[in-house]
C-alpha positions as CSV (number, residue, x, y, z in Angstrom):
1,M,67.1,116.5,39.0
2,S,67.8,114.4,42.1
3,L,69.8,111.1,42.5
4,S,68.6,108.2,44.5
5,L,70.3,105.0,45.6
6,D,69.2,101.7,44.0
7,S,67.3,99.4,46.3
8,S,70.2,96.9,46.1
9,Q,72.6,99.5,47.5
10,K,73.1,100.2,51.2
11,A,74.3,103.5,52.6
12,V,77.8,103.1,54.1
13,P,77.9,104.6,57.6
14,S,80.5,107.4,58.1
15,P,83.6,106.3,60.2
16,Q,83.3,107.3,63.9
17,R,85.7,109.9,65.0
18,F,88.2,108.7,67.7
19,W,89.1,112.1,69.1
20,T,85.8,113.0,70.5
21,T,85.4,116.0,72.8
22,G,85.2,113.7,75.8
23,R,88.3,111.7,74.9
24,T,90.3,114.8,74.2
25,A,89.3,116.3,77.6
26,L,90.2,113.0,79.4
27,T,93.6,112.8,77.7
28,L,94.5,116.4,78.7
29,I,93.5,115.7,82.3
30,V,95.7,112.5,82.4
31,A,98.6,114.3,80.8
32,A,98.4,117.1,83.3
33,G,98.4,114.6,86.2
34,I,101.5,112.9,84.8
35,A,103.2,116.2,84.4
36,A,102.4,117.2,88.0
37,L,103.8,114.0,89.4
38,G,106.9,113.8,87.3
39,L,110.4,114.8,88.2
40,S,111.9,117.9,86.8
41,S,115.5,118.4,85.8
42,C,117.8,120.4,83.7
43,N,119.2,118.3,80.8
44,S,122.9,117.9,80.2
45,T,124.8,117.6,77.0
46,E,127.3,115.2,78.5
47,V,127.6,112.7,81.3
48,A,130.7,111.7,83.1
49,T,132.4,108.5,81.9
50,S,135.7,107.0,82.6
51,N,137.1,108.8,79.5
52,T,135.4,112.2,80.2
53,P,137.7,115.0,81.3
54,A,137.0,116.1,84.9
55,N,136.2,119.7,83.9
56,R,133.4,118.5,81.6
57,A,131.4,116.3,84.0
58,V,127.7,116.9,84.4
59,N,127.8,120.0,82.0
60,A,124.2,121.0,82.0
61,Q,122.0,122.9,79.6
62,P,118.8,124.9,80.7
63,N,116.1,122.5,79.5
64,T,113.6,120.8,81.7
65,A,112.6,117.2,81.2
66,P,110.8,114.4,83.2
67,N,113.1,112.0,84.9
68,N,113.1,108.7,86.7
69,A,112.7,107.8,90.4
70,P,115.7,108.1,92.7
71,A,118.1,105.2,92.5
72,A,119.7,103.5,95.4
73,G,123.5,103.7,95.5
74,F,125.3,101.5,98.0
75,V,128.5,102.4,96.2
76,S,131.6,103.0,98.3
77,L,133.7,106.1,97.4
78,S,137.4,105.4,97.2
79,Q,139.6,106.9,100.0
80,G,141.3,108.9,97.3
81,V,138.0,110.7,96.4
82,R,137.2,111.2,100.0
83,D,140.7,112.7,100.7
84,T,140.7,115.0,97.6
85,K,141.1,118.6,98.6
86,L,138.3,120.8,97.4
87,Q,137.8,124.5,97.3
88,T,134.7,126.3,98.7
89,L,133.1,129.3,97.1
90,D,134.6,131.4,99.9
91,G,138.1,130.2,99.2
92,D,138.4,127.7,102.1
93,S,139.4,124.1,101.5
94,L,137.7,120.9,102.7
95,K,137.6,117.2,102.0
96,L,134.8,114.7,102.3
97,S,136.8,112.8,104.8
98,D,136.6,115.8,107.1
99,Y,133.1,114.6,107.8
100,N,133.8,110.9,108.5
101,D,131.5,111.1,111.6
102,K,128.7,112.8,109.6
103,V,126.1,111.8,107.1
104,L,126.5,113.9,103.9
105,V,124.1,115.2,101.3
106,V,126.1,116.5,98.3
107,N,123.9,118.4,95.9
108,I,125.0,119.3,92.4
109,W,123.2,122.4,91.1
110,A,123.3,125.6,89.1
111,T,121.9,129.1,89.6
112,W,120.0,129.0,86.2
113,C,118.4,125.5,86.8
114,G,114.8,125.9,87.8
115,P,114.4,122.5,89.5
116,C,117.7,123.2,91.4
117,R,116.3,126.5,92.7
118,Q,113.1,124.8,93.8
119,E,115.0,122.1,95.7
120,M,117.4,124.4,97.6
121,P,114.8,125.6,100.2
122,E,114.1,121.9,101.0
123,L,117.8,121.3,101.5
124,V,118.0,124.2,103.8
125,K,115.1,122.8,105.8
126,M,116.8,119.4,106.0
127,S,120.1,121.0,107.0
128,N,118.4,122.8,109.9
129,E,116.3,119.8,110.9
130,Y,119.1,117.2,111.0
131,K,122.2,119.2,111.7
132,A,122.2,118.4,115.4
133,R,121.9,114.7,114.6
134,G,125.0,114.7,112.4
135,L,123.9,115.7,108.9
136,V,126.0,118.0,106.7
137,V,124.7,119.4,103.5
138,L,127.2,120.5,100.8
139,G,126.2,122.3,97.7
140,L,128.3,121.7,94.6
141,A,128.5,124.4,92.0
142,T,130.7,123.8,88.9
143,T,132.9,126.4,87.3
144,Y,131.8,125.4,83.8
145,N,128.1,125.4,84.5
146,E,128.5,128.9,86.0
147,Q,130.8,130.3,83.2
148,N,133.5,130.5,85.9
149,D,131.6,133.4,87.5
150,A,132.0,132.8,91.2
151,Q,130.8,136.3,92.2
152,H,127.4,135.6,90.5
153,V,127.0,132.3,92.5
154,K,128.1,134.1,95.7
155,E,125.4,136.8,95.1
156,Y,122.7,134.1,94.6
157,I,123.7,132.3,97.7
158,R,123.6,135.5,99.7
159,T,120.2,136.6,98.5
160,Q,118.7,133.1,99.0
161,K,120.3,132.9,102.5
162,I,121.8,129.5,101.9
163,P,123.5,128.5,105.2
164,Y,125.5,125.4,104.1
165,K,128.9,125.4,102.4
166,I,129.1,125.5,98.6
167,I,132.0,123.7,96.9
168,W,133.3,125.5,93.8
169,D,134.2,122.6,91.7
170,D,136.0,122.2,88.3
171,G,134.8,118.6,88.0
172,T,137.2,117.1,90.6
173,L,134.3,115.9,92.7
174,A,131.3,116.0,90.3
175,N,133.0,113.7,87.9
176,P,133.8,110.7,90.3
177,L,130.4,111.1,92.0
178,A,128.6,110.9,88.6
179,Q,130.8,108.0,87.5
180,A,130.2,106.0,90.7
181,V,126.5,105.7,90.0
182,Q,126.5,106.0,86.2
183,A,124.4,109.1,86.5
184,R,122.3,110.5,83.7
185,P,123.5,113.9,82.4
186,V,121.0,116.0,84.4
187,I,121.0,118.4,87.4
188,P,120.1,118.6,90.2
189,Q,121.7,115.5,91.5
190,S,121.9,114.7,95.2
191,F,124.0,112.0,96.9
192,V,123.3,110.8,100.4
193,I,126.6,109.5,101.7
194,S,126.9,107.4,104.9
195,R,129.5,107.9,107.6
196,D,131.7,105.2,106.2
197,G,131.7,106.7,102.7
198,R,129.0,104.8,100.9
199,I,126.5,106.5,98.5
200,V,123.4,105.0,100.0
201,K,120.9,107.0,97.9
202,H,121.2,108.9,94.6
203,F,118.6,111.4,93.4
204,Q,118.3,112.7,89.8
205,G,116.0,115.6,89.1
206,F,113.5,117.1,91.6
207,S,109.8,116.5,92.4
208,A,108.3,118.7,95.1
209,L,105.8,115.9,95.8
210,S,108.2,113.1,96.3
211,T,111.9,114.1,96.5
212,P,111.9,115.8,99.9
213,Q,110.1,112.8,101.6
214,L,112.3,110.2,100.0
215,M,115.5,112.2,100.8
216,R,114.4,112.6,104.4
217,Q,113.9,108.8,104.7
218,A,117.3,108.1,103.2
219,I,118.9,110.6,105.7
220,E,117.0,109.0,108.6
221,D,118.2,105.5,107.5
222,A,121.8,106.7,107.3
223,L,121.7,108.5,110.6
224,N,120.2,105.5,112.3
225,E,122.7,103.0,111.0
226,K,124.1,101.1,114.0
227,G,127.8,101.0,114.6
228,K,128.5,104.0,112.4
229,A,128.4,106.8,115.0
């Protein structure tokens, strides 16, 4: 026995599916494009604030996440920060004020941070390219991000043939740098500092497509500043 609709009744069309095969494929393509263009970084559980102990600043965890575009700084570092004595990985000492006639790039990084490791070859290129014009690149590795294992960091630097100096920091420098620009709790972070001690550009995270070009432009601008030689 079969059932039939009464002539007064109309068949209700079934709802149209939103996630068709075509829409699903297009969404995946767009998402992949956004991921390719996005900045990568290693997240941090804390960010330096005025009440944060120095040895806890920019304490990062090994997770990757998209980040925002680099922010302009134009923040003057105090003379006290510039004159603070810092220790290098090799046991030497230095101060930022030792480079008053130079443009600085200070890069906060960690051996286990993937985006940091991707960025370092670009920093080596910039160091070699602009050294003769007055650029100094300084890496900044923190004791707490490396579990106080200086030997491990030394071995990594040796195998990667990193030519520039590495500051072995307990937060003495990382903390005021992060505070100065209200940095997000991520690494890598890079600070382009002019000859007169201003943070003229601040980078958070790393994008192979955009960060090197933007950092080179910031370096060029700082090197070309008139009256600062």
